[in-house]
N, C-alpha and C positions, 0 to 999 in steps of 0.2 A: 504494500501499500505506500508508505514512505516511498517507494521506488518512484512509484507510477505518480506520486504527486510531485514529486520533483521534477519527472520529466514534461509535466503539465505545466508546470510554473514554467519552465526553461522553452517551452513553446508559445505560449501564453505572452511572455515577456517578449520573444520575437516576434513574436505576432502582432503585439500592441509597439513596440519599435516599430515596425514596418509601417504599420498603418500612419503614427503621425499624432497619435491621439498621446495626449498628454495629460492627463488630470491634473488636478490639487497636488492631492494627496500621495498620487505616484511620483511627481517632481519632489515633494519631500521627503520620501523614502529614499529615492534611490541618492538626494540630496545628503543624506546623512545616514548614510549605509556602512560606515563607521561605525557610529553611534551604535548601531542596531548591533553590530558584531560584541562590540564593548560591553553591550546588557547581556548577552548571550555567555560572554566570559567571565562577566559577575555574577552569574548565577550557577555557571559551573565550580566559580571556585568557592561559592557557599555548599555545594552540596560535598565539596572535597573538603573543606573544611569541618563542616557537621561529623564526618564519616574520621574520626579520630585514629581508628586501625588502619586506614587508608594513607595516612600520613605518615605512621611508623614505617608502613610498606616501601613506600616511596622513597624513605630517606635510608630503609637497608638498600636500596639498588646501589649508591655511591657512583661509581664510574662507569656500570652497568650501564647507568640508563642514558651513555652514549651508542651502544651498541646498536639499536632500534637504527638511528637516523647512519650509522658509519655503514649498515648493512645496506639501508635502503640507496646512498649515494655509491657504494661499489657497486651494489647490483643494477641501477640506473646506468652508470656509465660500461658496465663493460653489456648491460642493453645495446648501448650506444655503437659499442665494438661491434658486434653480432650483427648489427644491421646494416652495418655501414658496406658490406660486401653486396648483403643481398639486395641493396635501394643502390647499389652503384653511387656511392655517394663516398667521398674523402674522408678518412679515419675520425678527421681533426672535426669535419664539420657534424659529422654522426653524433659524437660523443659531445659536444659544444649544446647540440639540439637537446641530446637527453640529458648533460647537466640542469638543464632548466627546473628538473625536480616535480612539473606540472607549473611552474608560477609564470605564465606566459606573459602578462602583460611586461613584466619585466624584461625575460629571454628573450621577448620579439623586438623590443626597443634595445635591447645589449646587443644585439647578432644584427639589427640592422646598421647599428652603428658602426660594428669591427669588420663584418662580411657583407652587408650589403642588404638591398629589399627582400629578395628573392630567399636569403639563411633565415632573416629575419621573419617572413610571413611561416617559414618552414615551420622554425622555432614555435613563433605562435600558436600556429594551430595542431601541432605534434603536444606540444604543453596543454593548450586547451580542452583537445581529447583527452588525454590521462586524465583528465578531471574529472569530465564528464564520465568516461567509462568506469571509475572510481565509485561514480553513483551507483551503478549496475552490481558493481560486483564486492561490495562490500557488504553487501546483506548476504550474499553466497560465502565468500571467505569465511565470515564470521559463522556461516553453519557448518560448513565441509572441512576448514582448518580451524583457526583460535580466532582469538580476538586479534592478540598483539599481529597476527599476519594480517589487519586488516588495516594498518596506518601504512604498510609498505604502496600501495598504490596511489593513496593518496600523497604522497609524498611532501612536497613544504605545503601543499592545501588542510594537511591535516590539523591545522591549526584556526581557522576559518571557515571557507567554505563547505569542507566535506564532514568539519566538525559538529553539524546535526547529525550525520549519517551515524559518525561513530557514537553520538550520546545513546539513538536509536537502539543498534546494534552490539553495543559493546556494553561494559560496566563502568563503573567509575574509575577505577584505577586503569585500565586504560586509555579513557579518554585525556585523563592527566597526562600517561604518557603520548598521548598523540598531540598532545600542545606542546608540551617539551622538542616533541619533533619535528612538529612543521616550525618552531620557533628557528632551530639549532640548522633545519634545513634549509629555510630561507634565508639564514644569516651567509651560509655556506655558497649560495647560488651565482652570488658576484664573482667569489674567487673562482671557485670551478670553471666560468665561462672563460673569465680573462685568462688563467694559468691554461687550459686546451687550448683556448683559441694560439696559446703563444708556441703551443710544440710543434714541432716540424715534423708532421704526419704529412 
């Protein structure tokens, strides 16, 4: 049901945007989308704070809390390397596109500046598709694999746009790790793009 609502919302938003219809409430919401996200994060924080056992478990992770974002980064870059020969792309370009980790707005802009409009467009669409696919696969992954695996497809978006799916289909501990993962992956994206773009591949 959540996936159906998410897809319906996306399709409805696209249709609304194409029609040019802009009611006042829509303008208000789109102009303050960051604040809506902050309210969601605040509510997640309240839920975490009320669960004292959860806070203790998170503290027990120590440095292991970095394993999830590290695994996502390495897996994404490996995926980019594997796709390069399949798509006939230079290895460097394929890996920097994968290095967007789902953050399509930043990767699209950065790679347009670094490699031109074509590469920027590929990065934008590829990372946008990663976010959209995450909405469909998170429910399946949560049932067939485990909650922690749900964080992987979301990548850098696990702290914001895909967070509602994490809240719906996983538990509080996974949601907290999802937010931490999203922050760390988002912080890593600019460095990954610049580092891999400078490699002589």
